[in-house]
N, C-alpha and C positions, 0 to 999 in steps of 0.2 A: 287023198289025205296023207299018203305016205311021205310025199316030198315036204309037206308042211311040218309033219312030225320030225323029219330028219333035220329040218332047219332049226326047229326049236331045240332039239337035242344038241346040235352043233353050238348054238349059243350058250347052252348050259355048260358044255365042255370048255368053252372059251373062258368062263368065269370060275371054273371049279378050283383052280390053283391060285386064285388071287389071295394075297396075304395082307396087303395094306394098300391104301390109295391116298394120295395127297401130294401137295407141292406143285410147282409149275411143270408144265410140259416142256421137255427138253427137245429142241429141234436140231436135227443134224441133216445136212444135205448129203445124199448118197450119190447124186448124179446131177450135174449142171450142164449148161450148153458150152460148146467150144466158142471161143471168141467173145466171152462175156465183156461188156463195155467197161473200160477203165474209167473210174470216177474218183475224185478226192472229196471227202466230207471233212471240212475243217471244223474243229471244236468251236462252238458258238461263244462269242465274247460275252462275259458276265462279270460284273465288278463286285458282287456281293459274296455272302457266305456260299459254300458249296451247294449247288443245286440238287434237289432230290432226284432229278432225272437228267442224265446226260443225253440231251436231245440229239446231238450229232451222232453219238454212238448208236442210239436206237435207230436212226435213219440208216446208218451204215449197216447195221445188222439186218434191217428189213431188206435192203437192196441186195445184200449178200445172199440171203436165204431165198430170194426170188430166183436165183440161179442165172439171171441175165445180166448181172452187174458184178464187177470185180473192184470193190472199193480199195483204195490204197491204205495199207496199214498206217495207223496214226503216227507211229514212231518214224516212218519214212517221209512224212510230209516235209517239203523243203522250207516252208514258212507257214504262218497261221494268220492270214489276213481276215479281217471281219468287214471290210469295206472295199468296194471295187477300186478305189484309188490306191489301195495297198497291194493290189494284185500285180505281180510281175509275170506276165504271160510267158515270157521266155523260159523261166525256170519250170513252169508247169508243163510246157511242151517238151522240155528236156527230159522229164521223167515219164513221158508217155501218157499223160492224162488227156482225155477227150473233154471232160467237163469238170467243173469245180463248184462246190456248194459252200457258201460262207454265210455267216449270220451273227446276230447279237440278240441278247435278251435284256430287257429292262423291266424294272418293277413298275407296276401300275398302282394307282391310288387305292384300289379296292382289295389289295392284298394278293392280287394275281400278278400276271406277267404279260408283257407284250413280246412276242417272238417274231423276229424279222429274219427272213432268209432270202438269198438270191442264188439262182442257178445260172452259171456262166459258161459260155463256150470258151474252152481253154486256148483255142487257136485265134479266135477273132476278138475275144473279150466281150462279145455281145451277151446281154442279159436275156436268157431264154424264159425265165420265170422269176417272179419275186412277189412276196406277200408279207403283210404284217398280220399276225394272228393273235388275238387276245386269248389267254389261257389261264384258267384257274390253277391253283397250286396242285390240286389233285387230278388235273387233266393234262399234264405235260406229256405223258406217254401217248395219249390220243393225238395231241398236237403233232408230235413227232411222226406218228403214223400218217397223219393227214399230209404232212410235208413229203413223206415218202410217196404217197399216192400222186401228188402233184408232179414230182420228179419222174416217176414211172410213166405217167400219161404224157408228159412233155417230150420225153426222149424216145418212147416206144409207140406213142399214139394208141395206147391201150389203157383203159382205166385201171388203176391200181385197186388192190383189195387188202391193203394193210390196216386200214381203219375199220376193221370188222371184228366180229367175235365168233367163236365156235361154241357149240353146246355138245356135251358128251356125258356118258355115264361111267362112273368108276365103281368097282366092287372091292370091298375089303372083307376078307374072311376072318371072323373072330375065332371060330373053332370049327369042328367038323360039320356042325349042323347050322351054324348061324353066320350070316354075312350082313354087312352094311352097304347099302346102295346109296350112291350120291349122284344127283343130277347137278352138273357144274357147268359154268360158262367161263370163258377166258378170252383174252385178246387173241387174235390170230397168231401171234408169236408165242403163245403159251403163258404169258404173264397175267398177273392180276386175276388169278383164278378165284371164283366165288362159288360157294355151294348154294344152289337154289332150293334143293330139297334133299333131306336125308331120311332113309327108311330102312327098316329091317326086311322089308318085302321088295321084290323086284321093281325097278323103274326102267322103262323102255321107251324107245321111239321118240326122242325129242324132235320138235319141229318148230322153226321160227315163224312168227308172224311177219308180214311184209314190213311193218313199222319197226321191227327190231326190239320192241319193248315187251313182247309176250312170247311165251313158249307153250306149246301143247305137248303133252306127254301121256304115257300110260303108266298107271300105278296099280300095284296089287295090294295096297295097304289095307283094303277091306276083304282080303282073301279072294277077291275076284277082280278081274281087270276092269278099270274105269279110266276114262279120258278126262284130263283136267286141262284148263288153260290158266296160266299163271303170269302175273306181271313180274318181270325180273327186277324191277326197282323196288316196288312196295312189298312184294311177296304175296299180295292178295291173289287168291285163286278161286276158280269156279269149276265144279264138277259138271261137265257138259254131257257126257255119255256114260251110262252105267246100266246094270241089269244082268240078267242071266246070259250065259254064253260068252263068246269072244267079243271084246270091245278093244280095238287095237288100231295101230297104224294111222294116226291123225296126220292130215296134211292141210295147211291153210290154203284157202282160195286167194287169188291175187288181191281181192278186195278186203281181205283180213277179217271178214264178217262170217265166213262159213268154213267148215271143216269137211273134207272127205275122210271117211273112216270105214273100218271094217267091223261088221256086226254079224253075229250068228243067232240073233234072237228068234228067228223063224226057221232055224235049221242050219243049212250050209252057210258058211261065211259069204257075205255079199257086201257090195259097196253102197254106202249111204252118203248123202250130203246133209249136214246138220247146221242149222242156223244157230250161231253161238248165243245170241241174245235171247231168242225165244225157245230154243231147244227143238224146234220143228225139224222133222226128218223127212227126207225124200230118198226112197230106195231107187238106186240106179240099175242094179243087176238082180236077176232072179234065176240065175242058172243053177243047176244041181251041182256044179263044180265048185271048187274053192276060188273065190275072188277076193283079193287082198292087195295091200301095199299100193294104194292110190297115190297119184301125183298129178298136180294141175299143170296145164300149159301156161306159160307166162301171161298170155292174153286172156286166160279163163275160158277159152273156147272148147277145151277138151280135157279129159282126165284119162291118164294111162294107169293100168293096174296089172297085177300078176294073176293069171288064171291057169288052171290045169285042165280046162275044158277040151283041149286037144290031145290029152293024154299025159302031158308033162307041163311043167310051168313055162308059160310064154307070156309075152307082153301084149295086151289088148288096149284098145282105145274106145271111149264112149263119150257122148255129149254130156255136159253137166246136168242136163235135164232128163237124161236117160235115153233109151232107144237101143238100137242094135249095136253090139260091140263088134269091132273089127280087129283082127289080129294084126300086129305090127311087126313082130319078129319072124323072119323066114330065113332058112339056110344058115342058121346060127347055132345049130345043135339042138339038143333035147332039153336044155335047161337055161332059161333066162328069167330073171326076177329082179325085184327092187329097182325099177326104172324111175328116173326123174329127168325132167327137161333141162337143157342148157338155158341160160338166161335169155338167149336170143330165139329160143324155140326151134332151132335148126337141127338139134341132135338130142339123143337120149344116152344117158349113162346107166349101166345096169350091171348085175352080177351074171356072168356067163359060166355055165358048168360044163366041164368036159373031163380032161385029165385032172383038173382042179377047179376051184372057184375063183374067177379072175374078174377084174374090172374091165368092162368093154364099152366102147363108144360106138354108137350107131348113127350114121348120117341119114336123116330122114328124107332128104331129097334124092340121094343116090342109092340108098339101101345098103351101102357098103359099111362094114364094121371092122374094128380092129381091137385086139387086146392091148390094154395099157399096162397091165401088171403080169407078173409071171409067178406069183406065189400060189400055194395050194389052197389057201382058205382066206379069201378077201371078201368083205361084205360092206354094206351100208354106205355106198358112194353118195357124195353130196358136192354139188358144184359151188365154187366160189362165185360171188355175185358178179364178177367181171367175166366169168366163163373161162378163165385161163387155167385154173387148177381144179382138181377134184380131190377131196379128202375122203378117206375110207378107213375101215378097221381091218387089221391083218394079223394073222397068227405069227408070232415071233418066237425066239428061242425060249423065253420065259413066260409066254402067254400073249395076250393081245396088246398091240400097240396101235396108234393111229399112224397113217401114212398119207402122203399127198403126191400126186403125179400131175404133170402138165397135160393138157389135152393132146399135145403132139407126142407125149411120152418121153420128151427130152430131159425133163427135170423131175427128180424124185427126192422126197424128204421122208424122214421118220420122226414122229412125235411120240415120245415115251415119257411116262412118269418115272421119277427116280425110284419109286417103289410102287408095286401094285400094277393093276391092269386098267385099261381104258378102252371103251368101245362105243359104238353107235354115234358117230359124230354127225353134226349138222352145222353147216356153214351159214352164218347169219348174214343179213344185208349190210350195206354200208351204214356206218353210224354218222348221224348228222350233228 
């Protein structure tokens, strides 16, 4: 129980100095890859009044923060074509561009827009990708993120994750004894932040459903922990797990119909699987140790969790129907917790404790592991749906911020509120 108590205390310390929370998350790249691909994003042609969203600028910002592209500054563009017939390949080659993105926007009859773009090879003039995307007036940023995903996949042969959202918890301290907790979601670039729930009592452990339309989370609004599932569009929510003892750490099954949770209703914390519709519960572990922080394999074949049954927190695996639990982490020190699977199921990300608490990646085939971060207090790692980046919370100079690191450690970002603190991030699935 000592390690679990220490973890709870550390979370309390992370929020103790929060003064206010709100506004967009500001992303700054602290490390990118050498030889990032040069690309030019030309402003999209539009004949009407100023657009509410500069689609080309959003695309440029997306590709920049990926760390793998180096978009040309807009003021340096030699020309601003919107059609392939207007492109002078020689001038783009002269300024060292590998690829060029052009486009135009036209009004549609329903009050929305038709966004057309083309990705061109600046050396051959060949069109590498091109689409017409209908977009509502309030969905232009999403359209821009979808374009970024197409460009990323076309040039890197890796799915993008720009058209995604993140969930997180902010804490605003009203006075010495009272705080406001907010469960919020935002686009992956920090924009369009929305508060899903506000409470004077702690909110914890947000987890996305596979459909991206629901969140599970822990609320202490009734003075004891309870697990809710809430529709992020309508706000409708359902209390799924409650009662005496600990009710925590929800994780959606890949089918979206079940949750793995931690409960201590019968004594020690154990892992349960709960059917969301019926409330029926299946107990998976019965050990006298602490079992918590469950996470599902992408194919639903297994659940990993944290347990101190070997003397300190380590990662174990069990079938979703129960049975013998097998240890997963070996030769990784005395502290490993909060594991979750990569989208391809080939690796686990977790918090590894030693001289500090750092984000560590474990290759499940080879058993090799490596630290991705070097801070003293990192927590709550969550994979992007394309498996390329991991978002986590970290202690910064003025409290907690969110950060992101690529799975090879080459790209690092910080995501901070202009005021206040933010923690417990969860990266959502691709938006359809």
